[in-house]
C-alpha positions in Angstrom: -314.2 113.0 86.4 -311.4 112.7 83.7 -310.3 116.3 84.2 -310.3 115.8 87.9 -307.9 112.9 87.6 -305.7 114.9 85.3 -305.5 117.7 87.9 -304.8 115.3 90.7 -302.0 113.8 88.5 -300.6 117.2 87.8 -300.6 118.0 91.5 -298.9 114.8 92.4 -296.3 115.2 89.7 -295.7 118.8 90.9 -295.3 117.5 94.5 -292.8 114.9 93.3 -290.8 117.5 91.3 -290.9 119.9 94.3 -289.7 117.1 96.5 -286.9 116.3 94.2 -285.9 120.0 94.0 -286.1 120.3 97.8 -284.0 117.2 98.2 -281.4 118.5 95.7 -281.3 121.8 97.5 -281.0 120.1 100.9 -278.2 117.9 99.4 -276.4 120.9 98.0 -276.6 122.9 101.2 -276.4 120.3 104.0 -274.6 117.2 102.9 -270.9 116.9 103.7 -268.8 118.0 100.8 -265.2 117.7 102.0 -262.7 115.4 100.4 -259.7 115.6 102.7 -258.7 113.2 105.5 -257.2 115.7 107.9 -259.4 117.2 110.6 -259.2 120.6 108.9 -257.7 122.4 105.9 -256.9 126.1 105.3 -257.3 128.3 102.3 -255.6 131.7 101.9 -257.6 134.2 99.8 -255.5 137.1 98.5 -256.6 140.7 98.4 -258.6 141.4 95.3 -259.1 137.7 94.6 -261.9 136.6 92.3 -264.2 133.6 92.7 -262.0 131.8 90.2 -259.0 132.1 92.5 -261.1 130.8 95.5 -262.5 127.9 93.4 -259.0 126.9 92.4 -258.0 126.4 96.0 -261.3 124.7 97.0 -261.5 122.2 94.1 -259.0 119.7 95.5 -260.7 119.9 99.0 -264.3 119.2 97.9 -266.1 116.2 96.6 -268.4 118.2 94.3 -267.2 121.6 93.3 -270.2 122.1 91.0 -272.7 121.9 93.8 -270.6 124.4 95.7 -270.7 126.7 92.7 -274.5 126.5 92.6 -274.9 127.5 96.3 -272.1 130.1 96.1 -274.0 131.8 93.3 -277.3 131.5 95.1 -275.8 133.1 98.3 -274.1 135.8 96.2 -270.7 134.8 97.5 -269.3 134.9 94.0 -269.5 138.7 94.0 -268.5 139.2 97.6 -265.0 137.6 98.1 -263.2 138.4 101.3 -259.5 138.2 101.6 -258.0 136.3 104.6 -257.1 132.9 106.1 -260.0 130.5 106.4 -260.5 127.1 108.0 -262.6 124.3 106.5 -263.3 121.5 108.9 -263.7 117.9 107.8 -267.4 117.0 107.2 -268.5 120.6 106.5 -271.3 121.1 104.0 -271.4 123.7 101.3 -273.5 126.1 103.4 -271.0 125.9 106.4 -268.0 126.3 104.0 -269.5 129.5 102.5 -270.3 130.9 105.9 -266.8 130.2 107.1 -264.9 131.7 104.2 -267.2 134.7 104.1 -267.0 135.9 107.6 -264.5 133.9 109.7 -261.1 135.3 108.8 -258.7 133.6 111.3 -255.7 135.4 112.9 -252.4 133.7 113.1 -249.4 133.9 115.4 -246.6 135.7 113.6 -243.1 135.5 115.1 -239.6 136.6 114.3 -236.2 136.9 116.1 -232.6 137.7 115.6 -232.5 138.9 112.0 -229.4 140.8 111.0 -231.0 143.0 108.4 -234.3 144.5 107.4 -234.2 142.5 104.2 -233.9 139.2 106.2 -236.7 140.3 108.5 -238.9 141.1 105.5 -238.3 137.7 104.1 -239.2 136.1 107.5 -242.4 138.2 107.7 -243.4 137.6 104.0 -243.4 133.8 104.7 -246.2 134.3 107.2 -248.5 137.0 105.8 -249.7 138.1 102.4 -247.4 141.1 102.1 -244.3 140.4 99.9 -240.7 141.0 101.0 -240.1 143.9 98.5 -243.1 145.9 99.7 -242.1 145.2 103.3 -238.6 146.5 102.7 -239.9 149.6 100.9 -242.1 150.6 103.9 -239.5 149.7 106.5 -236.9 151.9 104.8 -239.2 154.8 103.9 -237.2 157.9 104.7 -240.2 160.0 105.7 -241.5 157.3 108.1 -238.0 156.9 109.6 -237.5 160.6 110.1 -240.9 161.1 111.7 -240.3 158.4 114.2 -236.7 159.2 115.1 -235.0 156.3 113.3 -232.3 156.1 110.7 -231.7 153.3 108.1 -229.1 151.9 110.5 -231.3 151.9 113.6 -234.6 151.0 111.9 -234.2 147.3 112.7 -234.5 148.2 116.4 -238.2 149.1 115.9 -239.1 145.4 115.6 -239.2 143.8 119.0 -238.8 140.0 118.7 -241.9 138.2 119.9 -245.0 136.5 118.7 -247.9 138.7 117.6 -251.4 138.1 116.4 -252.0 139.2 112.8 -254.5 138.5 110.0 -252.8 136.8 107.1 -254.0 139.5 104.7 -252.1 142.2 106.5 -250.5 144.7 104.2 -246.9 145.9 104.5 -247.9 149.3 105.8 -250.3 147.7 108.4 -247.5 145.4 109.6 -245.0 148.3 109.9 -247.4 150.6 111.7 -248.5 147.8 114.1 -244.8 147.2 115.0 -244.3 150.9 115.7 -247.2 150.7 118.2 -245.6 147.6 119.8 -242.3 149.4 120.0 -243.8 152.4 121.7 -245.7 150.0 124.1 -242.4 148.2 124.9 -240.6 151.5 125.7 -242.5 152.2 128.9 -241.6 155.1 131.2 -239.7 152.7 133.4 -237.6 151.4 130.5 -236.9 155.0 129.3 -235.8 156.0 132.8 -233.5 153.0 133.0 -232.0 154.0 129.6 -231.3 157.5 130.9 -229.7 156.0 134.0 -227.0 154.3 131.8 -226.7 157.4 129.7 -228.2 155.9 126.6 -231.2 156.7 124.4 -233.6 153.9 123.4 -231.9 153.7 120.0 -228.5 153.4 121.6 -229.8 150.8 124.0 -230.9 148.7 121.0 -227.5 149.1 119.4 -225.7 147.9 122.4 -228.2 145.1 123.0 -227.5 143.8 119.5 -223.9 143.5 120.4 -224.7 141.8 123.7 -227.0 139.4 121.8 -224.2 138.4 119.4 -221.6 138.1 122.2 -223.4 135.5 124.3 -226.3 133.1 123.7 -226.7 132.6 127.5 -229.4 134.9 128.7 -228.2 134.7 132.3 -224.8 136.0 131.3 -226.0 139.0 129.3 -226.3 141.5 132.2 -222.6 140.8 133.0 -221.6 141.3 129.3 -223.6 144.5 129.1 -221.9 145.7 132.3 -218.5 145.2 130.6 -219.5 147.3 127.6 -221.0 150.0 129.7 -217.8 150.2 131.8 -215.8 150.7 128.6 -218.1 153.4 127.4 -218.0 155.2 130.7 -214.2 155.5 130.6 -213.9 156.2 126.9 -212.4 152.8 126.1 -213.2 151.3 122.6 -215.8 148.5 122.8 -213.5 146.2 120.9 -216.4 143.8 120.2 -215.7 141.0 117.7 -219.3 140.7 116.6 -219.2 144.3 115.3 -216.1 143.4 113.2 -217.9 140.3 111.8 -220.8 142.5 110.9 -218.5 145.0 109.2 -217.1 142.3 107.1 -220.5 141.0 106.1 -221.7 144.5 105.3 -218.7 145.5 103.3 -219.0 142.3 101.2 -222.8 142.4 101.2 -222.8 138.8 102.2 -224.7 138.2 105.4 -224.9 134.4 104.8 -221.2 133.8 105.3 -220.2 132.1 108.5 -217.2 133.7 110.4 -216.1 131.8 113.5 -212.9 133.7 114.1 -211.8 137.3 113.9 -208.2 137.7 112.6 -205.8 140.5 113.3 -206.1 141.7 109.7 -209.9 142.2 110.3 -209.2 144.7 113.1 -208.1 147.4 110.7 -211.1 147.2 108.4 -212.4 150.7 107.6 -215.9 150.6 108.8 -217.8 152.6 111.4 -218.9 149.2 112.7 -215.3 148.3 113.5 -215.3 149.0 117.3 -211.6 148.2 117.5 -210.8 151.2 115.2 -213.6 153.6 116.2 -214.6 154.4 119.8 -218.2 154.6 121.0 -221.2 152.7 119.7 -221.5 151.8 116.0 -224.1 153.7 114.0 -226.7 150.9 114.1 -227.7 147.5 115.1 -225.7 144.4 114.1 -228.6 142.1 114.7 -232.1 142.1 116.2 -231.7 141.7 120.0 -234.0 139.5 122.2 -235.9 141.2 124.9 -233.5 139.6 127.4 -230.5 141.4 125.7 -232.4 144.7 125.8 -233.3 144.3 129.4 -229.7 143.3 130.2 -228.5 146.7 129.0 -231.2 148.4 131.0 -230.4 146.3 134.1 -226.6 145.6 133.8 -224.6 143.8 136.4 -222.6 146.3 138.3 -218.9 145.2 138.5 -215.3 146.2 137.7 -214.8 143.9 134.7 -213.4 145.4 131.5 -212.5 142.2 129.6 -213.9 138.8 128.7 -213.1 135.9 126.5 -214.8 132.6 125.7 -214.4 130.0 128.5 -213.2 126.8 126.9 -214.0 124.8 130.1 -217.6 126.0 130.2 -218.8 126.3 126.6 -221.2 129.1 125.9 -220.0 131.2 128.8 -217.0 133.6 129.2 -214.2 134.3 131.6 -214.2 137.9 132.8 -211.2 139.9 134.0 -210.7 143.3 135.7 -207.1 143.8 134.3 -205.5 143.4 130.9 -202.8 141.1 132.4 -205.4 138.7 133.7 -207.3 138.9 130.4 -204.2 138.1 128.4 -203.8 134.9 130.5 -207.4 133.9 129.8 -207.1 134.9 126.1 -204.0 132.7 125.6 -205.9 129.7 126.9 -208.7 130.4 124.4 -206.2 130.9 121.5 -204.5 127.6 122.2 -207.9 125.8 122.3 -209.2 127.4 119.0 -205.9 126.6 117.3 -206.2 123.0 118.3 -209.7 122.9 116.8 -208.2 124.1 113.5 -210.6 127.1 113.2 -208.9 129.5 110.8 -211.9 131.6 110.0 
């Protein structure tokens, strides 16, 4: 009888211990373990990260990091880290968190526009994905890649069509570049290629001219008219005489793309640069900025007219006055010069 009581006691103690263990396991797995007040938080796990790296990001977000450690070890997450961008929702338990950061890499919307150089584009991209700006510049300027795809270092910027694209955060520099090449080829449909041929330009030349149109006017509805002016000049062998190309030449020669130049001076018109379209006829050797799709399509669908000149319209800011003759242009230009002198803009 005494032995029977002992056995019963042992069984009861075992059940209690098992119950405690089960309760602890349940608590570790299924009790809420988030410590933030927002509805969600994100962690960014780099390529080749260790569990220590993940833990460092998680610790401020969790109430009990030790309980998370226990379950992560039990579920073998510690040795199976996946790079990416992951979301943790408020109220998640350890089990949900591990499942989320193991298999739910979330894409993001990457966007860029109107960069003047590949370096500035790389900086913009590196702020949104894992790839750093140096590695991006290196792959963007890779001579073999450029040659194989009919680009030069001067036209390479035109491969990146401004828009929003879905990417995973842990995208490498090569993956980003190669995806942008696919998007570029997708953009240049047969219809667009035919339109480029109709205005006697190659796709690269369209991008160069579109970059000038982009810089000349911020008004999308005016861009086809501006594009028409430049195409008229090209067709008769007249220099483009585009102030934005001179500004770009100054920035490029001084290697200072951060400077702000609001006015082109007569002394600037003799600067020795292939981007000085007052001194050299035809298109410059490359883009002076990244054109919007509206600027590209403006070159492909230019307004047909007899205008050869234009200058900023001081009575309708943002737009321009167009002229068919030099004499009329000079009248319009004098009005603009008087106005800008009154504003005290010397540079």
